Every structure is written in structure tokens, then in C-alpha cells.
N, C-alpha and C positions, 0 to 999 in steps of 0.2 A: 375719438374711438366710438365705434357703433356695433352692436352685436343684434343680430335679427334672427328669430326663430331658432334659436340654438337649442339642440338636442344632444344628449350624451347619456350613454348607458354602460355599465360595467356588467359583463355576462348577461346581458339581456334585462338587467335590472335598472330602471331609470334612475338617473342621478340627477340630471338637469332637464327640464321640460319648458319648452316654449319661452326661453330666456330673450327678452327684448330690452336692451338698455342703451342708453348714451352716456358716456363718460365725459363730463365737462373737462376741458383742458385747463390745465394750470391751477387745479384744485386739489385739496386734501380729501380724498375719498375713502370711506371705511365700509367694508363689506361685513355685516354682522348676521348672526343666526346660529342655531344650535349646532352641535357636532353632527355630521352626516347631511348636513343641509346642502351641500355641493360648493362651499366657498373655495377651497383649495382646488377643486376640480375646474372651477371657473378660471381662475389664475393660470393654471397649466394649458387650458384651452386657448387662452388669449395669447400665452407664450408660443403656442404651437408645439409643445411638448407632447400633447396628445391630440387626436383628430376628433372633431365632432361628428356625430352620426348624422347631422343635419343643421342647416341654418349657416350663417356666415358672420364672420368677424372682420370689420375693416378698420385699419388703423391709418389715420391722415388720408383717407380716400381710397386706400388700397387694401385688397383682401390679404390677410396675414398669411393665408395658405400659399400665396403666390410668391412670398417673400423668401429671399435665400437667407441662410442662417447669419452670414456677416451682416446683413442689411438689417435684420431683426436685432442683432447684437448692438447695433448703433442707435437704435430706438428704444429697446426695452431691456431693462436690467431687473434682475430677480434675486429675492432674499427667501430661501426655502425656510420650512419650519427648523430644520436642523442642517448643519453644514457638515458633510462628510469628506473626511481627508485621510488618505492612506499614506501620504508621504510627509516627510520632515521639512516642509516649508516653513519658513519663517513667517510672522504676521505681515511683514512689509512685502514679502513675495506674493503672499495670497492677496493682499489688496491690489498689488500691481497687476494681478490677472484681469483686473477690470479694464485694463487699458489695452488689451489684446486686439480689440476690433479696430484700433487706431494706429496700430504698428504694422508697418509693412512685413511681409513675409521675410524671414531670416535677418530682420532689422532690430535694432536695439531701442530701448526706451529713450526718450528725450529728456531733456532738462524739464521741459514743460510736463511730461507724464509723471516724472518724480515729484514735482511741485503739486500735482493734483492729488497725488497718493498721499503725500505728507498733510495735505489740508483735510483729506478725507478722514485719516487717522486721528487728526486733531479734533475734528467735529465729534467723532465718536469715542474720544477719550482712549484710544488704542495706540496712541503714539509713543508713550513711555515703555511699552514692551514690544515694540517694532522688531527688535532683532530675536525674539524668543521664538522657538519652534511652537506652532500652533497646537501640537500635542501636549504642550506643558502648561497651557493655559486653561482657566476654567471654562465651563459650558456658556456661561453669561458673557465671558470676554469673547469667546469664540463667535457667538452671535453677533457682538458688536463689530467684530472683524469682517463679518459676512456683510452687515450694512455697510461698513466702510468701502468694501469692494464694489457694492452696487453704486454707491455715491461717485467712487473714482471712475465709474464707466461713463459718467457724464451724459446719460441718456435722458431724453425729454420725459420719458415714463419710467417709473420705478415701481415695482410690484413686489409687495412684501406679504408673506405668510406668516402671521402671529409673530411680529419681529421683536416684540418686547416681552413675550411670556416667560422667558428665562432670565430676565433682568430684575435687579432690586428697584425699588420705587424710584430711587434718585436717577438711575440710568434709564428707567422707562421713560421718565419726563424728559431728560436730557435729549434721547434719541429722537422723540417725537417732536420736540421743539426744533431740533436740526433739520428734520425733514419737512416740517411746517414751513420753516424759513426758506425753503428752496422754491415754494410757489410764490408768484405764478409762472416762473420761468420753467418749472418741471412739474409734472402731474404725479401725485403720489396715491397709489391704490393699494390699501392694505387691509389684510383680514384682521379682525380684532375680536377679542372677547370681553374685554373691560368695557363696560357700557359708559362709565363715567369717563374714561380717557377718550373713548370714541366721540363722545358728546363735546368734550372740551376743545379737541384738536381738529375735527372734521369740518369741512365746508359742505359735504354732501354724503349721504348715507344711503346704503342698499341693503334692505332686510331681506334675507333667503330664509325660507322654510320649506322642508321636503321637496327640494329642487326647484322651487319656483320663487319668482320675485314677488313678495307680498307688499312691499311699500318702498318708495324711493323718495328723497327729497332732503330738506334741511334737517340737521340733528334734533332741533326741537319737535319736529313733526314725527320722526320716526323713532326716536329713543324717548318713548312716552309709556307710562304704566299700562295704558289700555292695549297699545300695539305689543309691548312686550309680553304681556299675560296671554295673549293669544298665540304667541310664537314658542314661549317657552314653558306654557302650561304651569305658571306660577303667578301669584299675586305680587306685584311691586308696589313699593311705597316710596315716597319723596321725603327727603329730610333736608333741612335748611340749617345752615349756620346761625348763630344767635342774632347776628345783624342782619340775616336774610340775604346776604351778597352771593352766597354759593348754594348750589342744590346738588344733592346727591341722590341716586337711585339705589334701592336695595331690595333684593328678593325677600318676601316676608316668609320666614322660617318657622315662626310660631303661630299658633291660632289667636 
């Protein structure tokens, strides 16, 4: 996937300016940056949910703007920040919606479709409440259902907007491990806020600030105190475990 000279503004206020990126295929890619830096907007532009004011996005050699909806649905799946549901669908029914690009019009889901959905629910630990209406499960559980639906869509590219922010620590790690295990067959592009999780799970990092790309590269090159202090306007410190095997980054909150 390539992005060239991408421009976008809301009500004439620039949100993204001169974005030029190449997304390596088969990698776990994290997009980091402060609130309002354009992370979510970038995902929506890639998906074609909004149109750019300039520039071009190409996927597997073709402009995304020229692709039909069904064609994009077979290549790109999406997990938004929050899943909106107005109907009493069960968990399994919501996950099964990920299979719609592959089911013929007026056709029924196949045994293979059901198998894929069950596997997606097992990966996200949502299988045990598959028959419950989504209106009766917690926000964190609903977020995992949304991830399961994207996994069930079996697209080569999965885009996720803050997929673990509403999850407890155990499920944060579990979801990220499940997504990481899908590479290199699938490419994961996720907006993240937890710097330490992004560093531990990512192959490639994109740092955004005020609508511009300020740095891209390996996690160790981007998630660094000097880079972070310029972006977040905070001083960051490194902390190590006693044996020195693990390293964590924290904002310095006291003088």
C-alpha cells in the first residue's frame, strides 16, 4: 500500500498534510501520535470512507478510489473505535457479518463460513457468549466481537482504530498476540496509544504529529524518549526490570 501527497481538511482546517507513506505488507504496523494528529482520519481515507482533498492511495497497485465497495471489502477490514449496534443481533450474527463479501446475493453461509467465524470467536475469547445479544455484553466484550468480525472477514489487510483501549490488560495482550500471529499472511495496521504495547508488538511504526509524518521505522527508532518528547511535549524516561531484560517508557510527571 502506498500513499502519495495525501491532503485532507475538515471545514478548511488541515488535518493531514503531504502524507507520503509505504506500508510494508505482512507486517504489524502501529500508527502513534497525540489526539488530533490525524490517525483515525488516515485510516478512514485508506478505507475510502472519506475522500482526500489531494493525493492518492494505492492498494496492491490500484487506486483505492477506483475500487468498488465489494472489492474493497475483500481486501480491507476495519475495527472502529466503538461499535454501534441498533438491533438485537447475537454475537455470532455480528461476527458472521464479516463473511458478507464472500456470500452470493440471497445465498446462505457455508459450513466453511461458520468454521471461520467460530475460529475468529475462539481467537478473541468471545465464543462462550456467542448466543448472547450484543446489547447485553460489556463494552470490552463488544470491542472483542468487533475484532472477531474483522478477523472473520479474512482480508489481507486489517485496519484497527484503538482496538484495545477498552480492554483489560489480559485481553489487550491476548488480542494483540492473536493479530500479530496473523502476519505475514495478513497486514495489521492499528492506531495505538499505549507506547509500550506498540513497541512490543509492532514491526513498523508511523509517528504522526499535527497532521504530518514526523518519523517512520522500527519501534526502537521511533518509540524513543527524544522522539516522543518532541511529539507529546513531555519528558520521557526509561525504566528497566531488575535483570535488565525488559524496558518500559513512562512520561515524567514529577520534577
